[in-house]
C-alpha positions, 0 to 999 in steps of 0.5 A: 312125557310127550317123548314117551308117548311118541316112543310108544307110537313108534313101537306100535307102528313097528309092531303092526307093520304100518301107520294105519295099523298102529292108528287103529290099535291106538285109536288115533288117526293115521296122520296123527301117527305119522306126525308123531314118528316124524317128530321123533325123527326130527328131534333125533336128527335120524331116519327111523323108517324107510317108507314105501307105498307097500311097506315100512322098514326099520333103518339101522338106527331105527332097529336100535331105537325100537329095541329101547321103545319096545322095552319101555312099552313092555315095562309099562305093561308089566307095571299095569299088570302089577297094579291089576294083580294088587287090585284083584289078588292079595299079595305083598306085605299087609301092615296091620296095626292092632291094640294088644287085647285084639292081637289074639283075634288076628290069627283066626281072622286072617288065617284062611286068607293067608293060607289061600294066598301064599304071595301075601305076607303079614306084618303085625304091629301091636300097640295100644297107643295110636300109630300114625298110619302114614309114617308107619306105612300102615295098610290097615289099623284096628281101632276102638271107640270114637274116632277122631275126625281125619281124612282116613277111611273107616269101616265099622267091623262090629261093636261090643258091650261094656260089662261091669265085672269082678272076680268070684273072690271079690264077690264073696268078700264084698257081696253082689251089689244091687244098685250102682250107688253101692259101687262107689264104696268099692275099689275100681280098676280103670284105663289111665287118663290125663285126669284121675276121675272116671265117668261111668254112664249107664242106664237102668233096666227101664232105660233111665240114665245114671252117672257115676264119678269114681276114682280108680284105685288101680289104673293102666293104659292097657285094657288086657292088664285091667282085666287080668287084675280084675280076675285076680280080685283087685277090684271091679272093672268095665270089661268088653263083652268080647273079652269077658265072655270066656272068663265068665264061662270059665268062672274067672269073672262074675258080671255085676248088675247085668240088668244095667247097660254100661254102654257100647264100644265100636270096633273099626277098620281104618285105612289111609286110603279111601279109594282104590284100596288094594285087594290085600286090604279089601279082603283083610277087612272082609275077613275081619268083619266075617270073623268078628260077627261070630265071636261071642260077645260081639254085636253088629 
């Protein structure tokens, strides 16, 4: 590393035409600059500069050596420029991981960002199973719910409510329940877990807590599949307010016990880096946050 520093000092001496000029540019003393050049000559066993009281001149060996030193400095400057560009303008490949049910939001959320920055590419990995950010080289992951403790950085994008829903046909066949206890007699749809029992925490319109223990008749590891089966009339299901909004408006779902609260679900942007995030990650998080604030059913 010391040799690289001396090479940079030597290149600066040639560029500025004097030891003192290089010293001013590098923030060093003139004697320190001279020592660095002498050390290069001593280690290499050749004279790089002809010195006189008026000027410096490159020897033949010095000319060849300077070409390499100048190329090294130019490469270092190019590398610094690349870092600055990554910091200031989105470019390169953005590797984004998201659950299946969230994939439909990616295009409207990031479309303007991609259109504004042609040097930015997107690789979307859709999977409901958590992906290891390091092994999969993920720049940004969208995660739902409570996060596990880790060294990763997380920013809350928004939240949504859990709504208990069923299809109009289901309501026509079973009626509209008036109290949570009436729900125990009906078929539930739920996310697959290691244990079969589903604990549902809810609160009454007056804020009083209530808990249900139910065993889903149909379980899946994919929330979108749960909603689709719910719309098909196969039972009741807890559906996120962002996902249920359009289905409710279209009449494919009916909200049950709308006065009761079934809890909330937070949506997070997770990155493997806490500091010095590149522009592509910072601006993608900002775009996702701005978009989700306008999605029906989302809440800050």
